C-alpha positions, 0 to 999 in steps of 0.5 A: 075460568081462571087457569087454576080452575081449569087445572082442578076440572081437569083433574076431576075428568075419568081417566081415559078409556085404555087403547082399543075400547069403542064408545059402545064399551067393546075392546077391538080384538087385534087382528093377526095376519100370517106372515107372507113368507114367499120368495122375492126376486132379486130384481128388485134390489140388483139391477142385472145379473152376470154369469161369469166365465172363467176357463170351465167355471161360471161365476154369478155375479149381481149388480147394482148402480152405474157409476162409483167405485165398486163395493164388492161383497163376498158372503159367508159359509152356506150364504150367497151373494143375495144375502147382501140385496137389501143392504145394497139397495139402503147403501146406492141411496146414501152414496154414489156407488156400485154394488158386486155380490158374488157367489163364491166357490160351491155357494148360490149359483156358482159352478166349478169344476172342484166343487171342494176346494174351498181353501182361502186361497183357492177363494181369494184367487177367485175373487181376483179372477172374477174383478179381472174378468169384470174390469180388465186392466182397468179396475175402479176403486174398490172397497172389499167388504165380506161377512164371516167366512167372506170376510176372512176370504176378502182379508186374504185377498186384499193381503195377497194383493189379488184386488186391483184398485183396493181402497177398503177393507169391511169385515163383517162379525168375524175376529179370529178368537172367536171364530175358532172358538166357535168352531168346535161347536159348529158340526153340532149345529149343522147337525141340529138343523133341518136337512130338507124343506119341501117348500121354499116358504117352509124354509124361509118361515124357519130362518125367520122364525128360529133367528138365522135372520132377523129381518123378515124382507131379507130373508125372503130374498136370500135364503132361495140362494141357500137352497137347491133342487135335489139331485139338481144343479139348480138352486131354489132362486133359479128355480123361482127366476124360471117360474117368474118368466113363465108365469109373471103374475103367479106367487107361491101359496105360502103353506107350510110343508110337510117337511117340516111342521112348525108348531107356534105361530109369530104373529107380527106385533106379537112382542116376542124378542127373537130369541124368545121365538127360537126357544118356543119354536119346534121344528120336526121332520115327520117320518111319513112325509114325502121325500123334500124337495129342497136341500142345502146348496152346500153341505157345510160339515164337509167343508171343516178341513178348511175352517182354521185356514180360513181363520187362523191369523185373521187378525194380524192379517187384518191389521197388516193390510195397508188400507182404511178398514172396518171391523162390524160386529154384533157385540164387543165381547168378538173382539179378540186381544189382537183386534183389541190393541189395533182398535185402541191404536186407531188402526181400524175404526170399529163399529158395533151393532147390539141387538143383531144376529151374525147376519148383521147385515141382513139384520139391519141392513140400513144401520150397515149401510149407513156406516158404510157410507159414512167410512166411505165418505170420510175416506174419501171414497164415495160423494153422498146423495142428496139427501144423505149427511153422515155423522161421523164417529168421534174417534 
């Protein structure tokens, strides 16, 4: 058969059956499995945890890695050190480094005498104190990386020279102009979210289904540190860790609890975007439900008096820091005038990671890890692992 005859023959073949249709003409229906919203232990991501004592205050610190420069991570308002868990695992696979994540004052499992003072100056001093407690006068090279509120604290700590051995500064999704504009709607946002949950699985499901954190794995590790047991000091993360020690082979039930009812299930592979899911997700708190067990670790609405102090003048403070600087954003619309001019003058590196929410480092930990690793190698602050080949930005 000639080549022309073969093409004609192929053109006469019947069309292929649609995917999923078996030989007997029956279509195989997809099997939808309910997502697992049970929490994950921090021990799968960090090598160890340490409670750092500073006077009468105790700061919870999570660590990974044993050599190389230190990347010191500061979380955003309401988050905790566990927000960096998945990112640190990805990052240490790319470059030789140490990752240190702190629960800031008033957050996570850090316990301080004055939980109310969340001023930028107080928390920047806390960062310096924790570094000194960990390393003394022989501080290794340190790159400060902060998200949202933590990004503002990182800038304040850098400009005031609170951290010795500083070799770099990274800020994730916080810009002075847009941050100050967003403050007007912050109280409304805080009132609109559930105030309590009866199960940790319920909280994780709410977090994922509403798009607060778009990475299912990251939400399972980080959400527990944002909640505490009602009328107790322990966070849900601490409680979960204690349960694992006492019953290492048991797992909590993923059943949605009574404190909140989610009316539509988001199946994996369903094709819906996070925005569509959030719009179609209704979260109800029935009046007949028993008192929920978990509440937010920190009441962010009471910190309003510090909000402007975190962000006012942030752009100029960032630009004035005399170390290599990196700004990661979820969208270019977040860039204000000062930073636009500074970026055109080459005063810092900017990286936009689209299709992410505000928690960029949780939504796209692998991409953020690549950006951080490449940045550190570019500035000769770290060495790559054998399998990582950085691709440097063109400008």
